[in-house]
Each structure stands twice: as C-alpha cells, then as structure tokens.
N, C-alpha and C positions, 0 to 999 in steps of 0.2 A: 484861656484858661484851659489848663490841662483836661485832658478827658479821663475820664474814670472808670477803672476795671479792678476786680476784685475776685479772690477766690474765696469759696462759701463752702464750711463743713462744719464736723462736729465732733471731738475737740478740734480745733484750726490753730492753736498755738504754735503747733511744731511745724508748719508749712514753710517749704522751702519757696514756693510761687514768687512771694514778695520779690524776697531778694533774685529771684531768676529774672522775673520780668522788669526788676528795676537795671539789670546787667544788660537785658534787650534793649530797653529803652536807651541807655546810653549810648550802646554799639549802633543804635539806628537813627539819633536824634529824635524820637520821637518823643513828644510833648503829653506825657500821662504819667496821673497817680496811680498804686496799685495796693491796694489793702487785702486784710484778711478779715472776713466776717464770719462770728461765729454763732451758725443756724439755731443752736440750740436743740436739747433733746424732746421739749415739749413738742405734740401734734400740731402742726402747722405753720412752726419756727421758720422753716425753709422757706414759705410760700408769702410769711409776713416779712422776712427780710429781703426776698426778692423783689416785691413790690416797694418795699422803702428805697432800694438801691436805685431800683428805675426811676422812681417818681424824684429821687436827689439827681438825675441826669446819667446815671452809670450805662456803660456803654455795651459791658460784656462781662460774663462771669465765668470763670473756672470754677467747677465743681466736682469736689471731692466725697468721701465718705463721711454721711451716711445719705447723702443725695443725689445720687446720679440716677438712681431710676425717678424721683420728683421732678428733676430735672427735665428728663422726656417727657413725664407725662404733661407738663404746663407748656409744651412747645407750641408754636402755629405750625410751624415746618421742623423737620427732621431729614438728617443726611441718610443713607442706605446702611450704612456703618454703624450707625446710632438707633435705627430701628431694630436691626438684625442684633445686635448686642443687647437691647431692651434697655440702655441707660444712656444718658449723656455726662461728657466731662467738660463741656463747653458749651454756653451761650451768647447769643449776640441780639443785640435789639437793634433792631430797624424797622422805620417806618411804621411804628406800632406794635410790631410783631416779635415774638421770639424764637429765634433760629437755634436748633439744638444740633450740636455736633459730638462724634466720638472720636478722640485723636490718640488713643491708650494705642489698640495697634499698629495705626501708621507710626507712633514714635517709635513702640517695640523693633518693626521693622527698619525702620531708618539707624535704629542704633546699630543692630546687627548687621545690616549690610553697609553702612557709611562708617560708622566710628571703630566699627569693630571687624570691616574688612570681609564678611563672608557673605557673600550674595546667596541669596536662598533660592534661588533659580534651581530644579534639581533635585532639591535636597528631602531627606526625611526627617520630619519633624514630628517630637512628642510633646504634647502638652499636658501638663500633671495637673489635675484639678478639671471641674465642671461646671465651675461658677462664673461670675459675672467677667472675670479677668479673660478667662479662658474665651468666652463666649465671643469678646471683644476684637481677640487676638487670631480668631479662625481665619476670617475671610481676606484681612490685610496679609494674612501669609501666604495664603491662595493667591493672591492677586500676584502677589511678589515671585510665583513660581513654583513653588514647593511641588516634589513629586508624590509626597504623601503626606498625608497627617492624620495622627493618632490621638485619641483624646483619650487618657486612662484616669479613672477616677475610684477611690476607694469604695463607693459603692458604683455598681458596675451598670447598673439599669440608669442611673442618670447620665453617665456618658454616653450610652447609647443612644438614648433619647435628645440627648443636645444634638449627636452625630448626625441623626436622621433628620433634625428640624434645620442644620445650617447646609447639609448636603448640597440640597439643589441650587444654592446660591453661590456655589464654587466655582463654576466654569468647567465644570468635569473633573477636577481636583478630588482623588479619594480621599474620603472620609471616613475614618471607623472610630468608635467609641468602646472600650471596654473597661474592665476594672482592674487595678493595680495586680491582682494577683495573676491575671493572664498575661502581663506585659513580656512573659518569657517565650511567649509563641507568637511575639510581634517583629520578630528580628532588631536590629540595632539601628540607631539613628544618627544623625550628623548633627542635630540641634536637639538638645532636652531643654525644655522650659517648664521650671517651679511655677505655677500660677495659682499656687497653694499659699495660705496663712501659715503654713507650719513650722518655717522658719522663724515667725514669730513667738512661737511659743517652745522655741528650743528643740525641735522635731525637723525631721525630713521623711518625705513621702518614701513607701517601699518600694525602691526601684533597683533591677538586678544589675549587675555590671555590665552584663551583655547587653542592655540597651544602648549603652553609649559604644559608638561605634571610634574605630582608631581614627583620633584626630576631631573628636567630636567638640561642641560647645555644648558648656553647661551653662545655663542661665536663669537667674533667679531675679523674682521680679522686686523683690524685696530688696531695700537700699540700703547704704549706710550704715550695713550689721556687720562689716567686715566678710569672713569666712563663714559664711551661715551651714546649719546642719546638711542641707541640702548641697552646698558646694563643696565641702568635707567629704561627703560622701561621694561624689563623683570625681574627687580628685583621689580618693582610694580605689576609684573603679578604673585610674588610670587616663581619666581624664584631664588634660594638660591644658585647655583654654575653659577658663574661667570668668564669669561676669554676673554683676548684681545689676538692680535695674535703675541706677542713678540714670544711666544714658537713654531711659524711656522715659524717665520723668521729665528730662532736659528737652526733647526730642519734641515730646506730645506738647509742651509748653510751647516750643519756638510753633510748632502747627497753629495753637490757638492765636499766637500772636500775629503771624503772616494774615489770619483768616480776618482778624480784626481790623489789622494797619496797612495790609496792601503790601509787608516786606519782611522776606524770613530774615530774623538774622542769624548770625553764625554764633553757635552753641559752644563752641571753644572754652572759653572763658567761664562760662559757668559749670559745665563739665570740670574743669580745673579746679575751681572753688570748692565743689560738691563731693568729687570721687574720694571713697575711703577705699585704704589698701586693702586687698584680699587675704589679709594674715591672722 
C-alpha cells in the first residue's frame, strides 16, 4: 500500500507540489501518493486536518501559507533552521512524534548555487523584506559562506531587529539591517533577492540602481509570473542575470522528499515542466 504524503495550505488548489512530488516518485521508484489538503480559514482548521491526516496513516506534510507558524507550534522536535525561521514548511511523523523542518532557505541556496551556477561564498547578498521568507533564508545563505548580508525593509526598525536577532547564529558572517531608503549607503551587491510579496501586487521595492553590482544576480522569490516588476527594475538597472523562485520551490520540495524517503530526486524534469520564460 502506498505511503501517504500531502501539502496543506489555504487556498491550495494552485499548488504545484502534487505535480512535483509525483515526478519525484516516478523518477526514484518510490511507492507514494501525494495530495493537496485545504486547511480552511476557520480557527483550528490546520490542527484538525493534521490530526485527520495522521490518523489515516499520513507520513509527512509539506506546509504552505498560512500554516507555517502553526506547523512549528505543533512539532515535538524542530530543526535549528525551523526554530530560527519561526516557521516550518515540512513535517515528518515518526514514532508518534512530529518533526518540523524548514527547507525554504536551503532550497533557495541550492537553486542559486547549483541550478544557476553562482557559488555564494564570498558574495555580498541583499535580502529585500524582513518577513518570514527573509528570516528563513539568512542562515542558509550565511552557511554557504556569504561575505556580507544586508536585510533592507520599508520599515528600518523591523530589519534592524531581525538582523540583531539572527546575527549571533551566523558564525561571524556580518549581518546588517536597514531601511530601503538607506540602501544608497550600503554599496553594491552580487546577489539581490526580493523576499517581499510586492511582485504579486504589481509593485517593486524601491531599490537604487547602484545596489546591483556588475554581473549581479537579481532573484525574485515569486515564481511563474514572468518578468516581475522587481526583475524589470533590475534589468533597467543593467542587471543581466535574472531568476524567479521556481527553482527554490522545486529544490525545497526535493529536500523534503529526501528527508521523508531517504533518496534525493533529480530536479531537472520538474524545473523544465514549471519554468516560465522571464519575458
């Protein structure tokens, strides 16, 4: 009988996770079924859906918005990445316990380094936004050997507070928080990552052209939207290397699959199926 896995969120009909994990299962010969579960908008919906899924023999869950914080809260064990992120995007049920992980930042780093061929060691990295996406990305980027990380947010206080909180966990990698208005004083960056949701609203963070170093990579975590406002801004600033977040989506899924099944799938077919031209 196949092992059961799923992704839970609200809404969830748009999720690409069933397609991705279906491709992974075929490629690795794993006998699983993978479904999408809508946890609903009512209070306690996530917890009820989780309990029902476990009672039916579910082995693991991917977790997307708006349940990543709740997923960490129900865990018996959590990885350090999940604890620092304050959120979990993957759960495993083992020996009656719930184990929480956060693979978003790991997937981001693998996409940049492996799929896009840009090692982060020695690079200056700018993260736009001070929300959960940035919180989950900082430590994996530091672990990859970044020379310096800056968090820039519309509200400077929020970026400064997040930097102060995370800095002690980065092994000495310099981390600075500032307002978007102060970016002109921070120099140029080799990698500029939009971790805000501005692109979904047809907007772009106010990033000065000078923030993009020659040959910089501009990376928007939003995926499947083509040339987003942020990527268009980066191109107008002379940035020739542009990427959206589809690789991050696929690579974090591969990390969860590996944690569940003990084998890491090749991600090339899923990337080819989901990539949308940046035009």
